[in-house]
N, C-alpha and C positions, 0 to 999 in steps of 0.2 A: 560323795557330796549329797547335800540336801538342798531343796529350794526354799527352805524355811526363811521367812522374812524377805525373800527376793521379790522384786516388783516386776511383774510380767504385764506387758501391754499386748493384748491379743485382739487382733482385728477379726471380725466375723465370728465372735465368740458366743453369739446367742443360740447357736445350734450346731449339731454335727461335729466335725473334727475340731473346730475351734473351742467348742464347749468341752469336749473331752480333754483337750490339752489343759484348759483352765482348771478343770476339776482334778486332774491328776496332780497338778502343781499345788492345788489347795490342800491336798492330802498331806503335803509336807509342811503346811502352814504358810504358804506363799501369799503374797498380796497381788491380786489380779485386777487389772483394769479391763473390763469387759467393753470393748469398743466395737459397736455394731449399730445398725440402723433400726432394729426392731424394738422400738419402745412399747408399742401396743401389739397385741396378738394379731397375727396374720391369718386370714381365712384358709390359706393353703399351706402355710409353713409353720412348723412348731417352734416354740421358744421365743423369749424376749430377753433383753438385757437384764431386766429386773429378776426374772426367773433364774437366770444363770448366776447372778450375784448371790441370790438366796441359796442356791445349790453350792456355790463356793464357800459360803459361810457354814453351811451344814457339814461340808467336807473337812472343815478345820482351818480354812483360810480367811483372808479379808478380801472384800470385793468392792469395786467402784464401778458403777454403771455410767457409761458415757455414750451419748448418742453420736455416732460417727458414720458418715458416708465418706469413704476414703477418697472420693473424687473431689471433696470440698476441703481446700486448704485451711479455711477458717475453723471448720469443725475439728480437723486433725490437730491444729495448733491449740485449740481450746482444750481438747482431751489430754494432750500431752501436758499442758499447763495444770490441769486438774490433777493429773497423776502425780506430778512433782509436788504440788501443794499438799496433796493428801498423804503421800508416802515418802516424800523426800528425794525421789529420784526414779530412774528406770534402769533395771538391770538386764532385761530381756525383752526383745520385740519378736512377736510371732506374726508374720504376714500370712494370714490365712484367708482373709476376705477374697471372694472370687465370683466371677460370672462365667457361665459356660453356654455355648451353643455349638452343637456338633454338626452343623450344616456344611455342605460343600460351598465352594467359592461362589458359584452362581446363585446360590440360595441364601447368601448371607447379606442381609440389609446393612448398609453402612451404619445405621443407627445401632445395630447389634454389634458390629465390628468395633465401633467407638466405645460402646459400653464395656466390652471385654478388655480392651486396651486401657481404658480409663481406670477400671477397677484392678485388673490383674497386674499390669506392668507399671502404669503410672502411680496407682495407689500404693503399691509396695515400695516404689522408689520414694514417694512422698513421705510415707510413714518412717522409712529408714532415715531419710534426711533429717526429719524433725526429731527423731529419737536419738540420733547419734551423739549430739552434744552431751546428752545425759548418760548414754552408754559409755562414753569415753571416761566418765568419772567413776564408773562401777568397777568392782573388784574382779568380776568374772563375766564380762558382758557377752551376750549372744544375740544374733539375729538369726531367726529360722524362717526360711521361706517354704511354704507348702507348694512345691513345684517339681516337675519331673527332671530326671537326668537329661542333660543336653545332648541329644542324639539327632544328627542331621540326616538319618536314613529316610528316604522318601516315604516309606510306609507310615511314618509318624506324621508326616506333613500333608500328604495328599488327601486323606479323608475329611479333615476339618482344619484347613490351613489357618483360618483366622483365629480360632481358639488356640491352636498350637503356637502360633506366633506370639500371642499374648502371654502364654505361660512360659515360653522359652525366654521372653524378655526378663521374667523373674529369675530364670536360671542364669542368664548372663549377669544379672545383678549379683548373684552369689559369687561368681568368679571375680567380677570387678571389685566389689566392696571388700571381699576377703583379702585381695591383694593390696587394695588401697589402705586398709586399716590393720594390716597384719602387725606392723611394728607397735601399734598402740594396743594390741592385744584383744581386739574385738573379733570374736568368731562369727563367721557368716556361713551358714550351711543350708542345705536343702533336704527336705524329707518328702517321700512319696510312697503310697501304698502299693504293694505287690498285687493285691486283689481289689475288686470293688469294695467300697466301704459304705455301709448302710446309712446314707444321708438323704436329705430331702432331694438333692440333685439326682441321686440314683433312683429314688422313688418316682420323681416327676419327669425325668428326662431319659433315663437309661433302661427302662423296662418295667417300672412299677413293682408290684408285689413279687413277681418272678425274679427280677434282678435283686431285690432285697433278700430273697431266700438264698442266693448264691453269693452273698456279700459277708464281710466281716463287720463286727461292731466297731464304732468309732474309737472305742477304748484302746484298740491296738495302736492307733496313732497317738493317743495320749501317752501311753506307756513308752512308745518309741521316742517321742519328743522329749519326755522326761530324761530318758537315757542320754540323749544328746546334750541337753541343756545343763546337765550336771557334770559334764566333762570340763577339763581345763581349757579355757578359751584360747590360750596360746598354743595349745597342742592339737587342736581339732578345729580346723577352719578350711573353707573352700571345698567342702566335700558334698557329694550327692548320695544321700542315704536312702535305702528302702526300709520300711518298717520291719520286715523279717530280718534283714541283715543286722540292724541295730539290736534287735531283741535277742537274736542268736549270739551276738557278741556279749550280751549281758547275761547269757546263760539260759535263756528260754528255749526249751526243746518241744514243748507241747503247745501248739497254736489252736487246737480244737476249741478251747473255751472262748476264743474270740469269734467263732462262727455265729452268724445270726441264727442258723439252723444247724444243729449238731449233725455231723456226717454228710453235709451237703458238699457237692463238687463245686468248689469255688470258681468264680469267673475272674480271670486276670484283669487287671486294670488296663486302661486305654494304652498306656505307654510301656507295658510289660510284655 
């Protein structure tokens, strides 16, 4: 399958993994709704919705820039409406927008706790709820959550409970929505990287330049997402994929080109 003419609604697509997913789809000629907050350049974060839309067009797709804070129902509703008006519907939702704080429980302010849960768990649920009426009309509809496999081992919960709770809520949504909409043919799956991926979060929160050197490029997640989103939605749902797993199934054997620094010893992701 190809994503040509498919309409993707990608949250948090102004940079990082979301942008990589948008650009890979654009290579097929997809129509991408770039739904993110960054209208103007940020002093510490690269990328804006306008820059991603331009990159989508240069890659061969069509783009629509929508200012979206996934915590705001009115903004999500407006963006969904703009997508349907511009492109006639929505085929795919990628819930990529996220907030992260790896503090322990005693060092997590409730304001930060609320931010992570509002963006990660509530935001993904809200976007899914608003896109589903249109996905139900699509020929091969997919929801893809960028969230980890649901594993209740204490080692994943103890170091940064608040963050893990918020991401696991997204993982629970994969299981629940996949079952709820299986008969209607809407695929709901999760994707997570095996190693660190060189994003602003890694640069700013997980070790700076050193962490970036032992990371992979965001393009690995773009390619992995593409491999999932081109599958038959009735035959592939309720699954938790890793980027390596998906790409190996697609025939990829050499992962070295994805490394930020060739030959570097890669650092495993938080949940690997």
